[in-house]
DSSP file (Angstrom, degrees, kcal/mol; ACC not computed):
  #  RESIDUE AA STRUCTURE BP1 BP2  ACC     N-H-->O    O-->H-N    N-H-->O    O-->H-N    TCO  KAPPA ALPHA  PHI   PSI    X-CA   Y-CA   Z-CA
    1    1 A M              0   0    0      0, 0.0     2,-0.0     0, 0.0     5,-0.0   0.000 360.0 360.0 360.0 125.6  178.1  105.9   72.1
    2    2 A S     >  -     0   0    0      1,-0.1     4,-1.3     5,-0.0     5,-0.2  -0.234 360.0-103.2 -88.2 174.8  176.7  108.2   69.5
    3    3 A A  H  >>S+     0   0    0      1,-0.2     5,-2.1     2,-0.2     4,-0.8   0.850 121.7  56.7 -66.3 -29.9  177.8  111.6   68.3
    4    4 A A  H  45S+     0   0    0      1,-0.2    -1,-0.2     2,-0.2     5,-0.1   0.860 103.2  55.0 -71.5 -35.1  175.1  113.2   70.3
    5    5 A D  H  45S+     0   0    0      1,-0.2    -1,-0.2    -3,-0.1    -2,-0.2   0.795 109.6  44.6 -62.0 -30.7  176.4  111.6   73.4
    6    6 A E  H  <5S-     0   0    0     -4,-1.3    -1,-0.2     2,-0.2    -2,-0.2   0.609 113.5-119.4 -89.6 -13.7  179.8  113.0   73.1
    7    7 A G  T  <5S+     0   0    0     -4,-0.8     2,-0.4     1,-0.3    -3,-0.2   0.769  71.4 127.5  84.6  18.6  178.3  116.4   72.2
    8    8 A R      < -     0   0    0     -5,-2.1    -1,-0.3    -6,-0.2    -2,-0.2  -0.933  52.7-133.6-117.7 134.1  179.9  116.5   68.8
    9    9 A S     >  -     0   0    0     -2,-0.4     4,-2.5    -3,-0.1     3,-0.3  -0.356  26.5-109.2 -83.8 166.8  178.3  117.0   65.5
   10   10 A L  H  > S+     0   0    0      1,-0.2     4,-2.5     2,-0.2     5,-0.2   0.914 120.9  54.2 -58.0 -40.8  178.7  115.0   62.4
   11   11 A G  H  > S+     0   0    0      2,-0.2     4,-2.6     1,-0.2    -1,-0.2   0.856 107.6  50.6 -64.5 -33.0  180.6  117.8   60.8
   12   12 A E  H  > S+     0   0    0     -3,-0.3     4,-3.0     2,-0.2    -2,-0.2   0.954 110.7  50.2 -62.5 -51.1  183.0  117.9   63.8
   13   13 A L  H  X S+     0   0    0     -4,-2.5     4,-2.5     2,-0.2    -2,-0.2   0.857 111.6  47.8 -57.5 -37.6  183.6  114.1   63.5
   14   14 A V  H  X S+     0   0    0     -4,-2.5     4,-2.8     2,-0.2     5,-0.2   0.968 113.1  48.5 -60.3 -52.6  184.3  114.5   59.7
   15   15 A A  H  X S+     0   0    0     -4,-2.6     4,-2.2     1,-0.2    -2,-0.2   0.872 113.5  47.1 -57.6 -38.6  186.6  117.3   60.4
   16   16 A S  H  X S+     0   0    0     -4,-3.0     4,-2.4     2,-0.2    -1,-0.2   0.922 112.0  48.1 -63.5 -46.5  188.3  115.3   63.1
   17   17 A A  H  X S+     0   0    0     -4,-2.5     4,-2.1     2,-0.2    -2,-0.2   0.827 114.0  49.1 -67.7 -34.1  188.6  112.1   60.9
   18   18 A T  H  X S+     0   0    0     -4,-2.8     4,-2.5     2,-0.2    -1,-0.2   0.916 111.9  48.4 -70.4 -38.2  190.0  114.3   58.1
   19   19 A S  H  X S+     0   0    0     -4,-2.2     4,-2.0    -5,-0.2    -2,-0.2   0.921 112.0  48.3 -62.2 -48.3  192.5  115.9   60.4
   20   20 A E  H  X S+     0   0    0     -4,-2.4     4,-2.2     1,-0.2    -1,-0.2   0.869 112.0  50.4 -57.5 -47.4  193.5  112.5   61.8
   21   21 A L  H  X S+     0   0    0     -4,-2.1     4,-2.3     2,-0.2    -1,-0.2   0.891 109.8  49.4 -58.3 -44.9  193.9  111.2   58.2
   22   22 A S  H  X S+     0   0    0     -4,-2.5     4,-2.2     1,-0.2    -2,-0.2   0.860 110.0  50.8 -64.9 -38.0  196.0  114.1   57.2
   23   23 A G  H  X S+     0   0    0     -4,-2.0     4,-2.3    -5,-0.2    -2,-0.2   0.916 108.9  52.1 -69.7 -40.7  198.2  113.7   60.2
   24   24 A L  H  X S+     0   0    0     -4,-2.2     4,-2.7     2,-0.2    -2,-0.2   0.963 110.0  49.8 -55.0 -53.8  198.7  109.9   59.4
   25   25 A V  H  X S+     0   0    0     -4,-2.3     4,-2.4     1,-0.3    -1,-0.2   0.888 111.8  47.8 -57.4 -43.4  199.8  110.9   55.8
   26   26 A H  H  X S+     0   0    0     -4,-2.2     4,-1.7     2,-0.2    -1,-0.3   0.831 110.4  50.2 -70.3 -32.4  202.2  113.3   57.1
   27   27 A D  H  X S+     0   0    0     -4,-2.3     4,-2.1     2,-0.2    -2,-0.2   0.918 109.2  52.6 -68.7 -41.1  203.7  111.0   59.6
   28   28 A E  H  X S+     0   0    0     -4,-2.7     4,-2.1     1,-0.2    -2,-0.2   0.908 110.5  48.1 -64.0 -43.4  204.1  108.3   56.8
   29   29 A I  H  X S+     0   0    0     -4,-2.4     4,-2.0     1,-0.2    -1,-0.2   0.856 109.4  52.5 -66.2 -27.9  206.0  110.8   54.6
   30   30 A A  H  X S+     0   0    0     -4,-1.7     4,-1.8     2,-0.2    -2,-0.2   0.850 110.1  48.8 -76.5 -31.6  208.2  111.8   57.4
   31   31 A L  H  X S+     0   0    0     -4,-2.1     4,-2.6     2,-0.2    -2,-0.2   0.928 111.3  48.7 -67.3 -42.2  209.1  108.2   58.1
   32   32 A A  H  X S+     0   0    0     -4,-2.1     4,-2.0     1,-0.2    -2,-0.2   0.856 109.8  52.0 -62.3 -37.6  209.8  107.6   54.5
   33   33 A K  H  X S+     0   0    0     -4,-2.0     4,-2.6     2,-0.2    -1,-0.2   0.922 108.5  51.5 -64.8 -43.8  212.0  110.7   54.4
   34   34 A A  H  X S+     0   0    0     -4,-1.8     4,-2.1     1,-0.2    -2,-0.2   0.963 112.2  47.5 -58.3 -58.0  214.0  109.5   57.5
   35   35 A E  H  X S+     0   0    0     -4,-2.6     4,-1.7     1,-0.2    -1,-0.2   0.870 112.2  47.0 -56.5 -40.0  214.6  106.1   55.9
   36   36 A I  H  X S+     0   0    0     -4,-2.0     4,-2.4     1,-0.2    -1,-0.2   0.875 107.3  56.6 -69.1 -36.7  215.6  107.4   52.6
   37   37 A R  H  X S+     0   0    0     -4,-2.6     4,-1.6     1,-0.2    -1,-0.2   0.894 106.9  51.3 -59.3 -38.8  218.0  109.9   54.2
   38   38 A Q  H  X S+     0   0    0     -4,-2.1     4,-1.7     1,-0.2    -1,-0.2   0.899 111.7  45.9 -58.9 -40.1  219.6  106.9   55.9
   39   39 A D  H  X S+     0   0    0     -4,-1.7     4,-2.7     1,-0.2    -2,-0.2   0.824 107.5  57.8 -78.4 -29.3  220.0  105.1   52.6
   40   40 A V  H  X S+     0   0    0     -4,-2.4     4,-2.5     2,-0.2    -1,-0.2   0.892 106.9  49.8 -70.7 -28.6  221.3  108.3   50.9
   41   41 A K  H  X S+     0   0    0     -4,-1.6     4,-2.4     2,-0.2    -2,-0.2   0.949 110.0  49.9 -65.8 -45.8  224.2  108.4   53.5
   42   42 A R  H  X S+     0   0    0     -4,-1.7     4,-2.0     1,-0.2    -1,-0.2   0.909 112.3  47.2 -60.4 -44.9  224.9  104.8   52.8
   43   43 A A  H  X S+     0   0    0     -4,-2.7     4,-2.6     1,-0.2    -1,-0.2   0.858 109.3  54.7 -71.9 -32.3  225.0  105.6   49.0
   44   44 A L  H  X S+     0   0    0     -4,-2.5     4,-2.4     2,-0.2    -2,-0.2   0.974 108.7  47.7 -55.3 -57.4  227.2  108.6   49.6
   45   45 A F  H  X S+     0   0    0     -4,-2.4     4,-1.5     1,-0.2    -2,-0.2   0.871 114.2  45.8 -51.2 -46.4  229.8  106.6   51.5
   46   46 A G  H  X S+     0   0    0     -4,-2.0     4,-1.9     1,-0.2    -1,-0.2   0.843 111.4  52.2 -66.5 -41.0  229.8  103.9   48.9
   47   47 A S  H  X S+     0   0    0     -4,-2.6     4,-2.4     2,-0.2    -2,-0.2   0.850 106.0  55.4 -61.0 -37.5  230.0  106.5   46.0
   48   48 A V  H  X S+     0   0    0     -4,-2.4     4,-2.7     2,-0.2    -2,-0.2   0.896 105.0  52.3 -64.7 -39.4  233.0  108.1   47.7
   49   49 A A  H  X S+     0   0    0     -4,-1.5     4,-2.1     2,-0.2    -1,-0.2   0.943 111.1  47.6 -57.5 -54.0  234.8  104.8   47.8
   50   50 A G  H  X S+     0   0    0     -4,-1.9     4,-2.0     1,-0.2    -2,-0.2   0.829 112.4  48.9 -62.8 -35.9  234.2  104.4   44.0
   51   51 A V  H  X S+     0   0    0     -4,-2.4     4,-3.2     2,-0.2    -1,-0.2   0.923 109.5  52.2 -64.1 -44.0  235.4  108.0   43.4
   52   52 A L  H  X S+     0   0    0     -4,-2.7     4,-2.6     2,-0.2    -2,-0.2   0.895 107.9  51.8 -55.1 -45.0  238.5  107.3   45.4
   53   53 A A  H  X S+     0   0    0     -4,-2.1     4,-2.4     2,-0.2     5,-0.2   0.937 113.0  46.3 -66.3 -46.6  239.2  104.2   43.3
   54   54 A A  H  X S+     0   0    0     -4,-2.0     4,-2.3     1,-0.2    -2,-0.2   0.964 110.8  51.2 -61.1 -46.6  238.9  106.3   40.1
   55   55 A G  H  X>S+     0   0    0     -4,-3.2     4,-2.7     1,-0.2     5,-0.9   0.873 108.3  51.5 -55.5 -40.1  241.0  109.0   41.4
   56   56 A L  I  X>S+     0   0    0     -4,-2.6     5,-1.8     1,-0.2     4,-0.7   0.952 112.8  46.4 -60.7 -47.0  243.7  106.6   42.3
   57   57 A L  I  <5S+     0   0    0     -4,-2.4    -2,-0.2    -5,-0.2    -1,-0.2   0.833 117.4  41.4 -65.7 -28.8  243.6  105.2   38.9
   58   58 A L  I  <5S+     0   0    0     -4,-2.3    -1,-0.2    -5,-0.2    -2,-0.2   0.882 130.1  16.7 -88.4 -35.0  243.6  108.6   37.1
   59   59 A F  I  X5S+     0   0    0     -4,-2.7     4,-0.5    -5,-0.2    -3,-0.2   0.828 126.6  38.9-115.5 -36.8  246.1  110.6   39.1
   60   60 A A  I  X<S+     0   0    0     -5,-0.9     4,-2.8    -4,-0.7     5,-0.5   0.797 100.5  70.0 -84.1 -30.0  248.3  108.4   41.3
   61   61 A V  H  ><S+     0   0    0     -5,-1.8     4,-2.0     1,-0.2     5,-0.2   0.908  94.7  51.3 -64.2 -43.3  248.9  105.5   39.1
   62   62 A P  H  > S+     0   0    0      0, 0.0     4,-2.1     0, 0.0    -1,-0.2   0.940 116.6  39.5 -56.8 -48.3  251.1  107.1   36.5
   63   63 A L  H  X S+     0   0    0     -4,-0.5     4,-1.5     1,-0.2    -2,-0.2   0.886 118.9  43.4 -69.6 -39.9  253.5  108.6   39.0
   64   64 A L  H  X S+     0   0    0     -4,-2.8     4,-2.3     2,-0.2     5,-0.3   0.797 111.9  57.1 -81.2 -20.5  253.7  105.8   41.4
   65   65 A S  H  X S+     0   0    0     -4,-2.0     4,-2.8    -5,-0.5    -2,-0.2   0.969 109.6  45.3 -67.3 -49.8  253.9  103.2   38.4
   66   66 A F  H  X S+     0   0    0     -4,-2.1     4,-1.5     1,-0.2    -1,-0.2   0.831 113.8  48.2 -64.8 -32.4  256.9  104.8   37.1
   67   67 A A  H  X S+     0   0    0     -4,-1.5     4,-1.3     2,-0.2    -1,-0.2   0.879 116.9  40.7 -76.2 -39.5  258.5  105.1   40.4
   68   68 A L  H  X S+     0   0    0     -4,-2.3     4,-2.0     2,-0.2    -2,-0.2   0.860 111.9  55.7 -74.1 -34.8  257.9  101.5   41.4
   69   69 A A  H  X S+     0   0    0     -4,-2.8     4,-1.8    -5,-0.3    -2,-0.2   0.856 110.6  45.8 -68.8 -32.9  258.8  100.2   38.0
   70   70 A F  H  X S+     0   0    0     -4,-1.5     4,-1.6     2,-0.2    -1,-0.2   0.788 112.2  51.4 -76.0 -30.1  262.2  101.9   38.1
   71   71 A W  H  X S+     0   0    0     -4,-1.3     4,-2.7     2,-0.2     5,-0.3   0.852 110.8  47.7 -72.4 -32.7  262.8  100.7   41.7
   72   72 A L  H  X S+     0   0    0     -4,-2.0     4,-2.4     2,-0.2     6,-0.8   0.905 112.7  49.7 -71.4 -43.7  262.0   97.2   40.6
   73   73 A R  H  < S+     0   0    0     -4,-1.8     4,-0.2    -5,-0.2    -2,-0.2   0.862 118.2  38.6 -61.9 -37.6  264.3   97.5   37.7
   74   74 A N  H  < S+     0   0    0     -4,-1.6    -2,-0.2     3,-0.2    -1,-0.2   0.905 121.2  41.7 -74.7 -52.7  267.1   98.9   39.8
   75   75 A W  H  < S+     0   0    0     -4,-2.7    -3,-0.2     1,-0.2    -2,-0.2   0.909 129.9  24.2 -72.2 -43.3  266.6   96.7   42.9
   76   76 A W  S  < S-     0   0    0     -4,-2.4    -1,-0.2    -5,-0.3    -3,-0.2   0.327  98.5-122.9-108.1   2.7  266.0   93.3   41.2
   77   77 A D        +     0   0    0     -5,-0.3    -4,-0.2    -4,-0.2    -3,-0.2   0.900  55.5 160.8  57.0  41.4  267.7   94.0   37.9
   78   78 A L        -     0   0    0     -6,-0.8    -1,-0.2     1,-0.1     2,-0.1  -0.583  49.1 -96.1 -91.2 154.9  264.4   93.2   36.0
   79   79 A P     >  -     0   0    0      0, 0.0     4,-2.2     0, 0.0     3,-0.5  -0.448  36.4-116.5 -60.8 144.1  263.8   94.3   32.5
   80   80 A L  H  > S+     0   0    0      1,-0.2     4,-2.8     2,-0.2     5,-0.2   0.898 113.6  54.1 -53.5 -48.6  261.8   97.6   32.4
   81   81 A A  H  > S+     0   0    0      1,-0.2     4,-2.0     2,-0.2    -1,-0.2   0.855 108.6  47.3 -55.9 -40.8  258.8   96.0   30.7
   82   82 A I  H  > S+     0   0    0     -3,-0.5     4,-2.2     2,-0.2    -1,-0.2   0.899 110.8  52.2 -72.1 -39.7  258.5   93.3   33.3
   83   83 A A  H  X S+     0   0    0     -4,-2.2     4,-2.3     2,-0.2    -2,-0.2   0.943 109.8  50.6 -53.4 -51.6  258.8   95.9   36.1
   84   84 A C  H  X S+     0   0    0     -4,-2.8     4,-2.6     1,-0.2    -2,-0.2   0.860 108.0  51.0 -60.3 -38.7  256.0   97.9   34.4
   85   85 A L  H  X S+     0   0    0     -4,-2.0     4,-2.0     2,-0.2    -1,-0.2   0.909 109.9  50.8 -67.6 -42.9  253.7   94.8   34.1
   86   86 A I  H  X S+     0   0    0     -4,-2.2     4,-1.9     2,-0.2    -2,-0.2   0.904 111.6  48.2 -56.0 -45.3  254.2   94.0   37.9
   87   87 A V  H  X S+     0   0    0     -4,-2.3     4,-2.2     1,-0.2     5,-0.2   0.936 111.7  47.5 -62.8 -47.9  253.3   97.5   38.8
   88   88 A G  H  X S+     0   0    0     -4,-2.6     4,-1.8     1,-0.2    -1,-0.2   0.846 111.0  53.2 -58.8 -33.7  250.1   97.6   36.5
   89   89 A G  H  X S+     0   0    0     -4,-2.0     4,-2.1     2,-0.2    -1,-0.2   0.883 107.0  52.5 -69.2 -41.1  249.0   94.3   38.0
   90   90 A L  H  X S+     0   0    0     -4,-1.9     4,-2.1     1,-0.2    -2,-0.2   0.923 110.9  45.5 -64.3 -41.5  249.4   95.7   41.5
   91   91 A Y  H  X S+     0   0    0     -4,-2.2     4,-2.9     1,-0.2    -1,-0.2   0.869 107.9  55.5 -68.5 -32.1  247.2   98.7   40.8
   92   92 A I  H  X S+     0   0    0     -4,-1.8     4,-2.9    -5,-0.2     5,-0.2   0.940 109.4  49.9 -66.8 -39.6  244.5   96.7   39.0
   93   93 A V  H  X S+     0   0    0     -4,-2.1     4,-2.1     2,-0.2     5,-0.2   0.926 112.0  46.5 -55.7 -45.5  244.3   94.6   42.3
   94   94 A I  H  X S+     0   0    0     -4,-2.1     4,-2.4     2,-0.2     3,-0.4   0.984 113.1  50.0 -68.3 -50.0  244.1   97.6   44.5
   95   95 A A  H  X S+     0   0    0     -4,-2.9     4,-2.5     1,-0.3     5,-0.3   0.927 110.6  49.4 -52.6 -49.0  241.4   99.2   42.2
   96   96 A L  H  X S+     0   0    0     -4,-2.9     4,-2.2     1,-0.2    -1,-0.3   0.840 109.1  51.7 -69.0 -28.2  239.4   96.0   42.2
   97   97 A L  H  X S+     0   0    0     -4,-2.1     4,-2.4    -3,-0.4    -1,-0.2   0.920 111.9  47.7 -68.4 -39.7  239.5   95.8   46.1
   98   98 A L  H  X S+     0   0    0     -4,-2.4     4,-1.9    -5,-0.2    -2,-0.2   0.877 110.9  50.7 -70.7 -33.5  238.3   99.3   46.3
   99   99 A L  H  X S+     0   0    0     -4,-2.5     4,-2.4    -5,-0.2     5,-0.2   0.891 110.1  49.9 -63.0 -43.4  235.5   98.6   43.8
  100  100 A L  H  X S+     0   0    0     -4,-2.2     4,-2.8    -5,-0.3    -2,-0.2   0.968 109.0  50.6 -63.8 -46.0  234.4   95.6   45.7
  101  101 A W  H  X S+     0   0    0     -4,-2.4     4,-2.3     1,-0.2    -1,-0.2   0.928 111.8  50.5 -62.1 -40.5  234.3   97.6   49.0
  102  102 A A  H  X S+     0   0    0     -4,-1.9     4,-2.7     1,-0.2    -1,-0.2   0.941 108.8  49.9 -61.6 -47.2  232.1  100.2   47.1
  103  103 A K  H  X S+     0   0    0     -4,-2.4     4,-2.3     2,-0.2    -2,-0.2   0.868 109.2  52.4 -62.9 -40.4  229.8   97.5   45.8
  104  104 A V  H  X S+     0   0    0     -4,-2.8     4,-0.7    -5,-0.2    -2,-0.2   0.974 112.1  46.9 -59.0 -51.7  229.5   96.1   49.5
  105  105 A K  H >< S+     0   0    0     -4,-2.3     3,-1.1     1,-0.3    -2,-0.2   0.921 115.1  44.1 -61.5 -48.0  228.5   99.6   50.7
  106  106 A L  H >< S+     0   0    0     -4,-2.7     3,-1.5     1,-0.2    -1,-0.3   0.825 106.1  62.6 -69.6 -27.5  226.1  100.2   48.0
  107  107 A G  H 3< S+     0   0    0     -4,-2.3    -1,-0.2     1,-0.2    -2,-0.2   0.638  89.5  69.4 -64.4 -14.3  224.6   96.8   48.4
  108  108 A R  T << S+     0   0    0     -3,-1.1    -1,-0.2    -4,-0.7     2,-0.2   0.530  73.1 108.9 -85.3  -7.7  223.6   97.6   51.8
  109  109 A I    <   +     0   0    0     -3,-1.5   -70,-0.0    -4,-0.2    -3,-0.0  -0.536  47.0 178.0 -66.3 130.1  220.9  100.1   50.4
  110  110 A S        -     0   0    0     -2,-0.2   -71,-0.1     1,-0.0    -2,-0.1  -0.926  34.9 -92.7-132.7 159.0  217.4   98.7   51.0
  111  111 A P        -     0   0    0      0, 0.0     2,-2.4     0, 0.0     3,-0.2  -0.267  56.0 -87.7 -62.6 155.9  214.0  100.1   50.3
  112  112 A P     >  +     0   0    0      0, 0.0     4,-2.2     0, 0.0     3,-0.2  -0.388  56.2 175.8 -76.1  83.0  212.3  102.0   53.2
  113  113 A E  H  > S+     0   0    0     -2,-2.4     4,-2.2     1,-0.2     5,-0.2   0.780  70.9  51.8 -63.4 -32.0  210.7   98.9   54.6
  114  114 A R  H  > S+     0   0    0      2,-0.2     4,-2.5     1,-0.2    -1,-0.2   0.933 111.4  49.4 -72.0 -39.6  209.1  100.5   57.8
  115  115 A S  H  > S+     0   0    0     -3,-0.2     4,-2.5     2,-0.2    -2,-0.2   0.911 112.9  46.5 -61.1 -43.8  207.4  103.1   55.7
  116  116 A I  H  X S+     0   0    0     -4,-2.2     4,-1.8     2,-0.2    -1,-0.2   0.903 113.4  46.7 -66.9 -43.2  206.1  100.5   53.3
  117  117 A R  H  X S+     0   0    0     -4,-2.2     4,-2.3     2,-0.2    -2,-0.2   0.884 113.5  49.3 -64.4 -41.8  204.9   98.2   56.0
  118  118 A S  H  X S+     0   0    0     -4,-2.5     4,-2.0     1,-0.2    -2,-0.2   0.877 109.2  53.0 -67.0 -38.3  203.3  101.1   57.8
  119  119 A A  H  X S+     0   0    0     -4,-2.5     4,-2.4     2,-0.2    -1,-0.2   0.837 108.5  49.6 -57.8 -38.8  201.6  102.3   54.7
  120  120 A K  H  X S+     0   0    0     -4,-1.8     4,-2.0     2,-0.2    -2,-0.2   0.897 109.7  51.2 -74.9 -37.4  200.1   98.9   54.0
  121  121 A E  H  X S+     0   0    0     -4,-2.3     4,-2.2     2,-0.2    -2,-0.2   0.916 110.9  48.3 -60.9 -38.1  198.8   98.7   57.5
  122  122 A S  H  X S+     0   0    0     -4,-2.0     4,-2.7     1,-0.2     5,-0.2   0.920 112.1  49.5 -70.1 -39.5  197.2  102.1   57.1
  123  123 A A  H  X S+     0   0    0     -4,-2.4     4,-1.8     1,-0.2    -1,-0.2   0.859 110.4  50.2 -67.0 -29.7  195.7  101.1   53.8
  124  124 A A  H  X S+     0   0    0     -4,-2.0     4,-1.5     2,-0.2    -1,-0.2   0.937 110.8  48.9 -72.2 -42.9  194.3   97.9   55.2
  125  125 A V  H  X S+     0   0    0     -4,-2.2     4,-0.9     1,-0.2     3,-0.4   0.938 114.2  46.9 -62.8 -43.3  192.7   99.8   58.1
  126  126 A L  H  < S+     0   0    0     -4,-2.7    -1,-0.2     1,-0.2     3,-0.2   0.791 107.0  56.5 -71.1 -27.3  191.2  102.3   55.7
  127  127 A S  H  < S+     0   0    0     -4,-1.8    -1,-0.2    -5,-0.2    -2,-0.2   0.785 104.0  53.4 -73.1 -25.1  189.9   99.6   53.4
  128  128 A R  H  < S+     0   0    0     -4,-1.5     2,-0.5    -3,-0.4    -1,-0.2   0.638  85.8 100.1 -84.5 -13.8  188.0   98.0   56.1
  129  129 A A     <  -     0   0    0     -4,-0.9    -4,-0.0    -3,-0.2    -3,-0.0  -0.629  55.3-170.2 -73.1 124.7  186.1  101.4   57.1
  130  130 A R        -     0   0    0     -2,-0.5     2,-0.1     3,-0.0    -2,-0.1  -0.938  21.7-117.0-119.6 134.7  182.8  101.3   55.7
  131  131 A P        -     0   0    0      0, 0.0     3,-0.0     0, 0.0     0, 0.0  -0.399  34.3-109.4 -67.2 147.7  180.4  104.4   55.6
  132  132 A H        -     0   0    0     -2,-0.1     2,-0.1     1,-0.1     0, 0.0  -0.654  36.5-112.4 -76.8 129.7  177.3  104.0   57.5
  133  133 A P        -     0   0    0      0, 0.0    -1,-0.1     0, 0.0     3,-0.0  -0.331  27.7-137.9 -66.3 140.6  174.2  103.8   55.0
  134  134 A R        -     0   0    0      1,-0.1     2,-0.2    -2,-0.1     0, 0.0  -0.644  26.5-103.0 -91.5 152.8  171.9  106.7   55.3
  135  135 A P        -     0   0    0      0, 0.0    -1,-0.1     0, 0.0     3,-0.1  -0.510  43.1 -99.5 -74.2 148.7  168.2  106.0   55.2
  136  136 A A        -     0   0    0     -2,-0.2     2,-0.2     1,-0.1     0, 0.0  -0.397  42.8-106.0 -66.2 139.8  166.5  106.7   51.9
  137  137 A P        -     0   0    0      0, 0.0     8,-1.3     0, 0.0     2,-0.3  -0.509  33.7-149.3 -77.0 144.8  164.7  110.0   51.8
  138  138 A Q  B     -A  144   0A   0     -2,-0.2     2,-0.1     6,-0.2     0, 0.0  -0.753   7.0-130.7-108.7 146.2  160.9  109.9   52.0
  139  139 A D    >   -     0   0    0      4,-1.9     3,-1.8    -2,-0.3    -1,-0.1  -0.330  43.0 -85.7 -89.5-173.3  158.4  112.3   50.5
  140  140 A R  T 3  S+     0   0    0      1,-0.3    -1,-0.1     2,-0.1    -2,-0.0   0.751 125.4  61.4 -65.8 -26.9  155.6  113.8   52.4
  141  141 A A  T 3  S-     0   0    0      2,-0.1    -1,-0.3     1,-0.1    -3,-0.0   0.710 114.0-112.9 -72.4 -20.3  153.3  110.9   51.8
  142  142 A G  S <  S+     0   0    0     -3,-1.8    -2,-0.1     1,-0.4    -1,-0.1   0.413  76.6 125.6  96.2   0.4  155.8  108.5   53.7
  143  143 A S        -     0   0    0      1,-0.1    -4,-1.9     2,-0.0    -1,-0.4  -0.713  66.4-111.0 -86.1 139.3  156.7  106.4   50.6
  144  144 A P  B      A  138   0A   0      0, 0.0    -6,-0.2     0, 0.0    -1,-0.1  -0.388 360.0 360.0 -68.9 155.4  160.4  106.1   49.7
  145  145 A T              0   0    0     -8,-1.3    -7,-0.1    -2,-0.0    -2,-0.0   0.398 360.0 360.0 -97.4 360.0  161.4  107.9   46.6
C-alpha cells in the first residue's frame, strides 16, 4: 500500500515517523527513570543502615560502654580494663553486623536492565530501517546528470 493509497503525503509520513520516534525516546527515558528511582530507594535504605551504624559508634558507644564495663566489673568482679575490652569487642561485632547488612542492601542495586534491553531493541530496529533510494534527477534531454 503506497502513501497515495492511504491519502497521506510524504511530509505527513515523515512527520508521523518523527512523532513516533520522539514518543519512543520519551518512553525509553521514562522507563529508565522508573528503574533508577527504584534503585535510589534501595540505595537510600542501605545508606540509612550505614548511617545508623556510624551513629551507634559515635554517640551511643561511649555511654553504653562505660555503663556495661562498670556492670561487668561489679557483677563478675573483673578488672576494669578487661570489662572495657569485652564491651569494646561487643560494639565492634554489632557495628560489623550493621555494615554487613548495609552492604547486602547496597549490593542489590543493579543497572536499569529493562531500559537497556529496550533501548538496544529500538536501536536494532532503527538500524535495519533503510531509506528508499530516490531516482536520479534527469535533465530535459532525458539523460541522467
